[in-house]
N, CA, C and O of each residue as an XYZ file, in Angstrom:
764
protein
N       0.820     -1.188      0.000
C       0.000      0.000      0.000
C       0.862      1.248      0.000
O       0.506      2.235     -0.643
N       1.991      1.233      0.706
C       2.866      2.400      0.736
C       3.401      2.702     -0.648
O       3.491      3.862     -1.050
N       3.756      1.657     -1.376
C       4.316      1.854     -2.712
C       3.259      2.423     -3.647
O       3.576      3.272     -4.481
N       2.023      1.982     -3.532
C       0.944      2.535     -4.351
C       0.776      4.016     -4.053
O       0.564      4.809     -4.970
N       0.866      4.399     -2.794
C       0.700      5.801     -2.402
C       1.759      6.686     -3.033
O       1.517      7.870     -3.269
N       2.920      6.133     -3.307
C       3.993      6.918     -3.898
C       3.595      7.423     -5.277
O       3.904      8.560     -5.633
N       2.919      6.598     -6.049
C       2.559      6.985     -7.403
C       1.221      7.678     -7.543
O       1.001      8.392     -8.521
N       0.325      7.487     -6.595
C      -1.029      8.018     -6.718
C      -1.040      9.539     -6.810
O      -1.703     10.101     -7.682
N      -0.329     10.192     -5.942
C      -0.405     11.643     -5.867
C       0.321     12.395     -6.956
O       0.085     13.589     -7.141
N       1.194     11.730     -7.681
C       2.018     12.455     -8.651
C       1.898     11.928    -10.074
O       2.689     12.314    -10.935
N       0.946     11.072    -10.337
C       0.822     10.443    -11.646
C       0.624     11.453    -12.767
O       1.092     11.227    -13.883
N      -0.061     12.564    -12.496
C      -0.368     13.552    -13.528
C       0.637     14.706    -13.573
O       0.516     15.597    -14.414
N       1.619     14.696    -12.683
C       2.560     15.815    -12.583
C       3.805     15.579    -13.419
O       4.199     14.439    -13.665
N       4.426     16.687    -13.858
C       5.711     16.594    -14.561
C       6.774     16.154    -13.559
O       6.760     16.569    -12.401
N       7.678     15.325    -14.010
C       8.723     14.810    -13.131
C       9.690     15.943    -12.773
O      10.148     16.690    -13.638
N       9.985     16.046    -11.479
C      10.938     17.035    -10.987
C      11.883     16.349    -10.010
O      11.659     15.209     -9.603
N      12.938     17.057     -9.645
C      13.887     16.470     -8.688
C      13.189     16.205     -7.349
O      13.505     15.222     -6.678
N      12.247     17.064     -6.952
C      11.554     16.887     -5.673
C      10.663     15.644     -5.705
O      10.588     14.909     -4.721
N       9.996     15.412     -6.823
C       9.165     14.210     -6.956
C      10.044     12.968     -6.929
O       9.707     11.978     -6.280
N      11.168     13.019     -7.633
C      12.086     11.875     -7.642
C      12.627     11.641     -6.229
O      12.664     10.503     -5.761
N      13.041     12.703     -5.555
C      13.577     12.559     -4.188
C      12.511     11.995     -3.242
O      12.792     11.083     -2.464
N      11.303     12.530     -3.309
C      10.224     12.029     -2.459
C       9.882     10.582     -2.756
O       9.624      9.793     -1.847
N       9.883     10.238     -4.042
C       9.586      8.853     -4.433
C      10.671      7.897     -3.960
O      10.377      6.810     -3.462
N      11.922      8.305     -4.118
C      13.032      7.451     -3.671
C      12.985      7.275     -2.152
O      13.147      6.162     -1.651
N      12.766      8.360     -1.424
C      12.659      8.246      0.038
C      11.484      7.353      0.430
O      11.597      6.545      1.352
N      10.359      7.498     -0.267
C       9.197      6.652      0.009
C       9.476      5.188     -0.265
O       9.048      4.318      0.494
N      10.191      4.912     -1.345
C      10.547      3.521     -1.657
C      11.520      2.945     -0.633
O      11.414      1.778     -0.255
N      12.460      3.761     -0.190
C      13.400      3.300      0.837
C      12.658      3.008      2.138
O      12.897      1.983      2.777
N      11.758      3.908      2.530
C      10.977      3.696      3.752
C      10.118      2.438      3.633
O      10.083      1.621      4.554
N       9.433      2.281      2.515
C       8.601      1.087      2.297
C       9.445     -0.182      2.333
O       9.030     -1.194      2.898
N      10.622     -0.126      1.732
C      11.521     -1.288      1.726
C      12.010     -1.622      3.128
O      12.111     -2.793      3.494
N      12.312     -0.597      3.908
C      12.770     -0.836      5.290
C      11.652     -1.464      6.122
O      11.901     -2.367      6.920
N      10.424     -0.986      5.936
C       9.300     -1.575      6.661
C       9.095     -3.026      6.236
O       8.846     -3.894      7.073
N       9.199     -3.282      4.944
C       9.067     -4.649      4.429
C      10.164     -5.540      5.017
O       9.886     -6.641      5.493
N      11.400     -5.066      4.982
C      12.544     -5.839      5.471
C      12.395     -6.160      6.960
O      12.744     -7.253      7.405
N      11.874     -5.199      7.722
C      11.698     -5.411      9.167
C      10.845     -6.642      9.445
O      11.057     -7.336     10.439
N       9.892     -6.910      8.578
C       9.013     -8.057      8.798
C       9.524     -9.315      8.104
O       9.596    -10.380      8.718
N       9.870     -9.198      6.850
C      10.108    -10.399      6.060
C      11.532    -10.942      6.115
O      11.776    -12.046      5.627
N      12.472    -10.212      6.687
C      13.824    -10.757      6.775
C      13.845    -11.984      7.674
O      14.187    -13.073      7.215
N      13.488    -11.832      8.938
C      13.435    -13.011      9.816
C      12.183    -13.080     10.688
O      11.827    -14.163     11.155
N      11.518    -11.972     10.916
C      10.346    -11.992     11.804
C       9.269    -12.942     11.313
O       8.706    -13.709     12.093
N       8.986    -12.892     10.026
C       7.954    -13.781      9.472
C       8.361    -15.248      9.634
O       7.530    -16.090      9.975
N       9.636    -15.551      9.391
C      10.116    -16.928      9.548
C      10.024    -17.383     11.001
O       9.592    -18.500     11.286
N      10.433    -16.506     11.915
C      10.366    -16.866     13.338
C       8.926    -17.083     13.790
O       8.644    -18.011     14.548
N       8.020    -16.235     13.329
C       6.616    -16.381     13.686
C       6.027    -17.672     13.166
O       5.306    -18.370     13.879
N       6.335    -17.987     11.924
C       5.843    -19.240     11.329
C       6.383    -20.449     12.087
O       5.655    -21.401     12.368
N       7.670    -20.390     12.412
C       8.304    -21.490     13.150
C       7.679    -21.643     14.546
O       7.402    -22.757     14.990
N       7.465    -20.522     15.223
C       6.865    -20.571     16.565
C       5.464    -21.158     16.513
O       5.088    -21.955     17.373
N       4.693    -20.769     15.509
C       3.326    -21.274     15.389
C       3.329    -22.775     15.087
O       2.523    -23.526     15.637
N       4.221    -23.196     14.228
C       4.323    -24.612     13.873
C       4.701    -25.458     15.080
O       4.198    -26.570     15.235
N       5.576    -24.950     15.931
C       6.073    -25.714     17.077
C       5.246    -25.524     18.353
O       5.525    -26.151     19.375
N       4.241    -24.670     18.290
C       3.382    -24.452     19.461
C       2.538    -25.705     19.702
O       2.013    -26.278     18.747
N       2.397    -26.136     20.937
C       1.535    -27.287     21.223
C       0.108    -27.041     20.704
O      -0.379    -25.910     20.708
N      -0.539    -28.103     20.266
C      -1.864    -28.001     19.655
C      -2.868    -27.285     20.551
O      -3.709    -26.532     20.061
N      -2.785    -27.513     21.849
C      -3.771    -26.915     22.748
C      -3.623    -25.395     22.902
O      -4.576    -24.735     23.315
N      -2.466    -24.830     22.585
C      -2.290    -23.373     22.694
C      -2.021    -22.713     21.333
O      -1.854    -21.496     21.264
N      -1.979    -23.490     20.272
C      -1.662    -22.953     18.934
C      -2.697    -21.926     18.472
O      -2.328    -20.894     17.913
N      -3.959    -22.188     18.693
C      -5.009    -21.246     18.256
C      -4.874    -19.905     18.983
O      -5.065    -18.848     18.382
N      -4.547    -19.951     20.266
C      -4.363    -18.713     21.027
C      -3.176    -17.919     20.489
O      -3.264    -16.703     20.313
N      -2.061    -18.613     20.229
C      -0.894    -17.927     19.671
C      -1.222    -17.343     18.302
O      -0.848    -16.208     18.007
N      -1.906    -18.097     17.478
C      -2.277    -17.607     16.142
C      -3.150    -16.365     16.254
O      -2.929    -15.384     15.543
N      -4.139    -16.399     17.140
C      -5.022    -15.247     17.335
C      -4.234    -14.028     17.810
O      -4.372    -12.932     17.268
N      -3.408    -14.243     18.831
C      -2.673    -13.122     19.409
C      -1.628    -12.551     18.455
O      -1.533    -11.334     18.292
N      -0.846    -13.421     17.827
C       0.252    -12.950     16.980
C      -0.216    -12.487     15.604
O       0.255    -11.473     15.089
N      -1.138    -13.230     15.018
C      -1.510    -12.934     13.633
C      -2.782    -12.111     13.498
O      -3.134    -11.714     12.387
N      -3.468    -11.848     14.576
C      -4.610    -10.934     14.547
C      -4.273     -9.678     15.339
O      -4.143     -8.594     14.771
N      -4.132     -9.829     16.646
C      -3.915     -8.663     17.492
C      -2.605     -7.940     17.169
O      -2.591     -6.712     17.080
N      -1.523     -8.667     16.994
C      -0.234     -8.014     16.724
C      -0.122     -7.541     15.280
O       0.653     -6.629     14.990
N      -0.880     -8.144     14.375
C      -0.828     -7.692     12.981
C      -1.706     -6.469     12.742
O      -1.500     -5.747     11.766
N      -2.662     -6.228     13.600
C      -3.504     -5.045     13.447
C      -2.673     -3.757     13.453
O      -2.879     -2.910     12.584
N      -1.731     -3.575     14.408
C      -0.910     -2.365     14.344
C      -0.004     -2.326     13.111
O       0.321     -1.246     12.617
N       0.402     -3.487     12.613
C       1.216     -3.496     11.393
C       0.421     -2.933     10.223
O       0.913     -2.088      9.475
N      -0.800     -3.405     10.073
C      -1.653     -2.941      8.975
C      -1.988     -1.462      9.156
O      -1.903     -0.685      8.205
N      -2.366     -1.076     10.361
C      -2.676      0.322     10.636
C      -1.465      1.209     10.348
O      -1.602      2.280      9.757
N      -0.291      0.766     10.763
C       0.935      1.525     10.506
C       1.189      1.724      9.030
O       1.557      2.818      8.602
N       0.994      0.671      8.241
C       1.198      0.768      6.788
C       0.223      1.767      6.170
O       0.609      2.582      5.333
N      -1.028      1.701      6.582
C      -2.042      2.620      6.043
C      -1.684      4.067      6.395
O      -1.770      4.952      5.544
N      -1.290      4.305      7.630
C      -0.927      5.664      8.043
C       0.313      6.173      7.312
O       0.345      7.321      6.869
N       1.327      5.328      7.184
C       2.528      5.725      6.445
C       2.169      6.033      4.991
O       2.670      7.005      4.426
N       1.315      5.221      4.384
C       0.897      5.454      2.998
C       0.213      6.817      2.861
O       0.466      7.551      1.905
N      -0.656      7.149      3.824
C      -1.309      8.460      3.801
C      -0.273      9.577      3.908
O      -0.331     10.559      3.168
N       0.675      9.419      4.833
C       1.738     10.419      4.989
C       2.570     10.573      3.732
O       2.894     11.692      3.334
N       2.922      9.448      3.095
C       3.698      9.500      1.850
C       2.919     10.205      0.746
O       3.474     11.013      0.002
N       1.651      9.898      0.649
C       0.812     10.536     -0.370
C       0.801     12.056     -0.169
O       0.890     12.812     -1.136
N       0.692     12.496      1.083
C       0.673     13.936      1.369
C       2.033     14.581      1.069
O       2.080     15.692      0.542
N       3.129     13.902      1.395
C       4.454     14.448      1.076
C       4.565     14.657     -0.428
O       4.990     15.721     -0.879
N       4.188     13.655     -1.199
C       4.304     13.779     -2.648
C       3.358     14.832     -3.209
O       3.680     15.500     -4.192
N       2.214     14.979     -2.600
C       1.306     16.061     -2.992
C       1.974     17.415     -2.749
O       1.885     18.312     -3.587
N       2.636     17.560     -1.616
C       3.279     18.821     -1.271
C       4.473     19.129     -2.172
O       4.695     20.291     -2.513
N       5.235     18.126     -2.558
C       6.416     18.395     -3.384
C       6.086     18.481     -4.869
O       6.913     18.947     -5.654
N       4.898     18.043     -5.270
C       4.578     18.044     -6.700
C       3.668     19.189     -7.126
O       3.656     19.549     -8.302
N       2.921     19.758     -6.222
C       1.931     20.767     -6.580
C       2.426     22.159     -6.192
O       2.138     22.637     -5.094
N       3.166     22.805     -7.082
C       3.738     24.112     -6.770
C       2.699     25.231     -6.777
O       2.981     26.329     -6.297
N       1.507     24.976     -7.308
C       0.470     26.014     -7.286
C      -0.164     26.134     -5.898
O      -0.634     27.209     -5.525
N      -0.180     25.056     -5.142
C      -0.791     25.040     -3.810
C       0.244     25.062     -2.677
O      -0.033     25.560     -1.586
N       1.437     24.518     -2.946
C       2.452     24.364     -1.902
C       3.821     24.724     -2.455
O       4.067     24.632     -3.658
N       4.702     25.133     -1.564
C       6.096     25.325     -1.961
C       6.921     24.208     -1.328
O       6.454     23.509     -0.428
N       8.127     24.054     -1.800
C       8.996     22.992     -1.264
C       9.402     23.255      0.183
O       9.935     22.364      0.845
N       9.161     24.452      0.675
C       9.517     24.755      2.062
C       8.357     24.519      3.027
O       8.522     24.649      4.240
N       7.191     24.174      2.496
C       6.029     23.945      3.360
C       6.165     22.639      4.139
O       6.525     21.606      3.574
N       5.872     22.692      5.448
C       5.831     21.445      6.224
C       4.492     20.752      6.001
O       3.524     21.365      5.550
N       4.458     19.480      6.322
C       3.197     18.749      6.274
C       2.245     19.319      7.317
O       2.688     19.825      8.349
N       0.939     19.243      7.057
C      -0.002     19.592      8.121
C       0.148     18.592      9.273
O       0.648     17.484      9.075
N      -0.273     18.974     10.441
C      -0.093     18.157     11.644
C      -0.659     16.746     11.461
O      -0.030     15.771     11.871
N      -1.824     16.633     10.860
C      -2.448     15.314     10.682
C      -1.590     14.421      9.785
O      -1.392     13.245     10.091
N      -1.084     14.965      8.688
C      -0.265     14.174      7.772
C       1.065     13.786      8.413
O       1.533     12.661      8.237
N       1.678     14.713      9.159
C       2.930     14.391      9.848
C       2.693     13.339     10.924
O       3.497     12.421     11.093
N       1.588     13.476     11.648
C       1.249     12.477     12.671
C       1.027     11.112     12.033
O       1.401     10.091     12.611
N       0.423     11.082     10.848
C       0.213      9.809     10.156
C       1.541      9.196      9.720
O       1.762      7.997      9.890
N       2.416     10.016      9.163
C       3.707      9.508      8.686
C       4.546      8.975      9.840
O       5.001      7.832      9.808
N       4.748      9.796     10.847
C       5.581      9.397     11.988
C       4.856      8.351     12.832
O       5.429      7.319     13.182
N       3.598      8.625     13.152
C       2.830      7.702     13.978
C       2.661      6.349     13.324
O       2.696      5.321     14.000
N       2.478      6.338     12.008
C       2.366      5.067     11.287
C       3.626      4.233     11.420
O       3.560      3.024     11.643
N       4.779      4.885     11.282
C       6.046      4.158     11.427
C       6.220      3.656     12.859
O       6.693      2.540     13.073
N       5.840      4.478     13.841
C       5.944      4.083     15.256
C       5.024      2.895     15.535
O       5.446      1.907     16.137
N       3.789      2.990     15.104
C       2.820      1.908     15.333
C       3.301      0.620     14.662
O       3.184     -0.464     15.233
N       3.838      0.743     13.458
C       4.350     -0.424     12.742
C       5.493     -1.079     13.519
O       5.505     -2.297     13.700
N       6.441     -0.282     13.971
C       7.571     -0.831     14.727
C       7.118     -1.464     16.039
O       7.604     -2.529     16.419
N       6.191     -0.813     16.726
C       5.691     -1.378     17.980
C       4.885     -2.652     17.735
O       4.896     -3.559     18.567
N       4.194     -2.729     16.614
C       3.509     -3.962     16.234
C       4.494     -5.101     16.063
O       4.213     -6.241     16.434
N       5.668     -4.779     15.491
C       6.717     -5.801     15.355
C       7.236     -6.252     16.706
O       7.467     -7.440     16.930
N       7.417     -5.305     17.597
C       7.887     -5.642     18.941
C       6.896     -6.609     19.591
O       7.292     -7.620     20.170
N       5.625     -6.292     19.489
C       4.584     -7.154     20.063
C       4.580     -8.528     19.391
O       4.510     -9.549     20.075
N       4.654     -8.562     18.061
C       4.650     -9.825     17.321
C       5.823    -10.714     17.745
O       5.639    -11.903     18.008
N       7.023    -10.141     17.812
C       8.193    -10.936     18.204
C       8.094    -11.398     19.651
O       8.526    -12.502     19.981
N       7.528    -10.562     20.515
C       7.369    -10.961     21.912
C       6.400    -12.132     22.026
O       6.658    -13.088     22.758
N       5.297    -12.057     21.307
C       4.290    -13.120     21.376
C       4.789    -14.431     20.765
O       4.465    -15.510     21.261
N       5.571    -14.340     19.697
C       5.973    -15.564     18.992
C       7.258    -16.176     19.537
O       7.325    -17.393     19.710
N       8.266    -15.376     19.809
C       9.555    -15.939     20.228
C      10.037    -15.381     21.565
O      11.160    -15.658     21.987
N       9.187    -14.592     22.235
C       9.511    -14.043     23.555
C      10.831    -13.272     23.536
O      11.646    -13.370     24.454
N      11.013    -12.507     22.465
C      12.208    -11.698     22.282
C      11.788    -10.241     22.224
O      10.933     -9.876     21.417
N      12.376     -9.402     23.067
C      12.075     -7.978     23.065
C      13.037     -7.276     22.113
O      14.248     -7.283     22.334
N      12.514     -6.685     21.081
C      13.324     -6.015     20.068
C      13.676     -4.602     20.523
O      12.923     -3.655     20.294
N      14.816     -4.478     21.162
C      15.254     -3.210     21.728
C      15.513     -2.178     20.631
O      15.201     -1.001     20.810
N      16.073     -2.597     19.511
C      16.370     -1.665     18.425
C      15.075     -1.051     17.892
O      15.021      0.152     17.636
N      14.049     -1.857     17.725
C      12.773     -1.337     17.214
C      12.082     -0.449     18.237
O      11.466      0.553     17.876
N      12.180     -0.808     19.497
C      11.652      0.062     20.551
C      12.377      1.407     20.552
O      11.752      2.462     20.654
N      13.693      1.352     20.438
C      14.493      2.583     20.417
C      14.146      3.429     19.190
O      14.026      4.650     19.296
N      13.986      2.798     18.043
C      13.641      3.544     16.828
C      12.284      4.221     16.979
O      12.113      5.363     16.553
N      11.316      3.529     17.582
C      10.007      4.127     17.823
C      10.142      5.338     18.751
O       9.507      6.368     18.527
N      10.964      5.209     19.785
C      11.199      6.325     20.698
C      11.880      7.499     20.027
O      11.523      8.651     20.273
N      12.861      7.215     19.180
C      13.559      8.283     18.452
C      12.598      8.994     17.499
O      12.638     10.218     17.373
N      11.736      8.229     16.831
C      10.738      8.846     15.945
C       9.835      9.790     16.728
O       9.579     10.913     16.293
N       9.358      9.341     17.870
C       8.494     10.200     18.688
C       9.245     11.441     19.168
O       8.695     12.543     19.167
N      10.493     11.263     19.575
C      11.295     12.396     20.039
C      11.612     13.375     18.909
O      11.834     14.560     19.158
N      11.632     12.889     17.680
C      11.957     13.743     16.531
C      10.807     14.658     16.123
O      11.032     15.662     15.447
N       9.589     14.333     16.520
C       8.428     15.113     16.076
C       8.592     16.612     16.351
O       8.421     17.405     15.425
N       8.914     17.036     17.576
C       9.035     18.482     17.800
C      10.185     19.110     17.011
O      10.171     20.310     16.736
N      11.170     18.305     16.651
C      12.321     18.826     15.911
C      12.018     19.013     14.426
O      12.625     19.862     13.773
N      11.088     18.230     13.891
C      10.822     18.286     12.453
C       9.490     18.939     12.102
O       9.172     19.088     10.922
N       8.713     19.329     13.096
C       7.350     19.803     12.858
C       7.289     20.985     11.880
O       6.336     21.054     11.104
N       8.222     21.888     11.874
C       8.176     23.045     10.974
C       9.047     22.927      9.747
O       9.117     23.858      8.944
N       9.715     21.794      9.588
C      10.618     21.607      8.453
C       9.832     21.269      7.185
O       8.681     20.838      7.264
N      10.455     21.464      6.009
C       9.780     21.100      4.756
C       9.384     19.617      4.729
O      10.059     18.769      5.312
N       8.285     19.330      4.045
C       7.730     17.970      3.987
C       8.764     16.946      3.530
O       8.821     15.841      4.070
N       9.572     17.302      2.550
C      10.576     16.366      2.039
C      11.612     16.031      3.106
O      12.056     14.887      3.196
N      11.994     16.999      3.903
C      12.948     16.747      4.992
C      12.286     15.908      6.082
O      12.924     15.025      6.655
N      11.024     16.173      6.371
C      10.300     15.365      7.354
C      10.303     13.896      6.927
O      10.579     13.011      7.738
N       9.998     13.642      5.658
C      10.042     12.268      5.143
C      11.450     11.712      5.229
O      11.635     10.548      5.583
N      12.449     12.530      4.910
C      13.841     12.080      4.980
C      14.239     11.649      6.378
O      14.939     10.650      6.539
N      13.807     12.381      7.386
C      14.141     12.039      8.777
C      13.476     10.722      9.175
O      14.120      9.859      9.771
N      12.194     10.563      8.849
C      11.491      9.311      9.180
C      12.153      8.137      8.463
O      12.378      7.085      9.061
N      12.461      8.319      7.196
C      13.111      7.265      6.410
C      14.465      6.911      7.006
O      14.802      5.734      7.130
N      15.238      7.917      7.374
C      16.567      7.694      7.948
C      16.483      6.895      9.249
O      17.252      5.956      9.451
N      15.562      7.260     10.122
C      15.457      6.581     11.419
C      15.041      5.120     11.244
O      15.640      4.227     11.843
N      14.024      4.879     10.428
C      13.558      3.495     10.228
C      14.630      2.673      9.519
O      14.881      1.526      9.888
N      15.256      3.253      8.511
C      16.300      2.530      7.767
C      17.501      2.239      8.660
O      18.073      1.151      8.601
N      17.879      3.206      9.482
C      19.004      2.972     10.407
C      18.698      1.833     11.372
O      19.575      1.020     11.668
N      17.467      1.766     11.864
C      17.098      0.675     12.769
C      17.246     -0.673     12.080
O      17.773     -1.618     12.668
N      16.788     -0.766     10.845
C      16.881     -2.024     10.103
C      18.350     -2.369      9.823
O      18.746     -3.530      9.927
N      19.141     -1.377      9.473
C      20.559     -1.619      9.197
C      21.288     -2.038     10.472
O      22.093     -2.969     10.450
N      21.007     -1.353     11.582
C      21.645     -1.718     12.860
C      21.321     -3.162     13.209
O      22.215     -3.931     13.563
N      20.048     -3.536     13.113
C      19.674     -4.924     13.396
C      20.384     -5.889     12.448
O      20.856     -6.945     12.870
N      20.457     -5.531     11.191
C      21.076     -6.412     10.203
C      22.564     -6.592     10.452
O      23.107     -7.670     10.213
N      23.225     -5.552     10.926
C      24.663     -5.632     11.181
C      24.949     -6.284     12.532
O      25.750     -7.214     12.620
N      24.295     -5.796     13.580
C      24.566     -6.299     14.929
C      24.183     -7.768     15.069
O      24.890     -8.542     15.714
N      23.064     -8.145     14.462
C      22.578     -9.513     14.596
C      22.765    -10.313     13.304
O      22.009    -11.247     13.038
N      23.757     -9.952     12.513
C      23.955    -10.569     11.199
C      24.102    -12.092     11.296
O      23.461    -12.820     10.538
N      24.917    -12.568     12.198
C      25.165    -14.010     12.286
C      23.915    -14.763     12.729
O      23.563    -15.785     12.139
N      23.246    -14.265     13.763
C      22.045    -14.968     14.224
C      20.939    -14.900     13.169
O      20.178    -15.856     13.026
N      20.834    -13.812     12.440
C      19.833    -13.695     11.378
C      20.147    -14.669     10.245
O      19.249    -15.296      9.684
N      21.427    -14.785      9.920
C      21.823    -15.720      8.869
C      21.467    -17.146      9.265
O      20.970    -17.922      8.449
N      21.725    -17.482     10.527
C      21.396    -18.833     11.008
C      19.902    -19.084     10.976
O      19.456    -20.155     10.564
N      19.129    -18.101     11.410
C      17.667    -18.259     11.405
C      17.169    -18.473      9.972
O      16.375    -19.379      9.720
N      17.627    -17.652      9.049
C      17.183    -17.796      7.650
C      17.591    -19.144      7.098
O      16.796    -19.804      6.428
N      18.826    -19.569      7.370
C      19.298    -20.842      6.837
C      18.518    -22.013      7.427
O      18.140    -22.941      6.712
N      18.282    -21.964      8.716
C      17.592    -23.075      9.381
C      16.103    -23.102      9.045
O      15.558    -24.161      8.735
N      15.450    -21.958      9.105
C      14.006    -21.938      8.980
C      13.515    -21.859      7.536
O      12.365    -22.203      7.262
N      14.340    -21.426      6.635
C      13.922    -21.347      5.228
C      13.755    -22.762      4.638
O      13.063    -22.936      3.635
N      14.377    -23.751      5.251
C      14.275    -25.132      4.776
C      12.899    -25.712      5.034
O      12.447    -26.591      4.300
N      12.229    -25.228      6.070
C      10.956    -25.816      6.501
C       9.831    -25.413      5.629
O       8.694    -25.825      5.859
């Protein structure tokens, strides 16, 4: 949905450096959100569900794949709305200038969507493998702390900051936990 939002708002506009920059940042953010789930979290969740005793498997499935996935879906929808608004702001020079910040609702959707998505991952990993994802918790906290710092900045910079924070969290996890992630992928991808 985030990727669709990137193209929706600018399909009729002439290509400019701001549209390209906003689109690239949106694609990077969408990719980081995708990577956060599908690199190893999805494999770990599937493995945990498969190995859960039959008498508690339905409860784990309900909790992890319904309750914990709800914030993931909500986060994606909110981020998509925020991305659409950023691209609207950078593409429509008759209504907005490149120095205009996002309105409060759009900024709250962009930042809040990323925070909700990351916290949904924390909940999902806790429910499935009883692992507290400190990096994702920290990234959510940094995003929240960044709001007062970016509230008046241009929309493109606001998107850049959100993209940078989420991408850095994914990169930190990928580097710090590279060996354990490699083992998980190798072991669980066979199943």
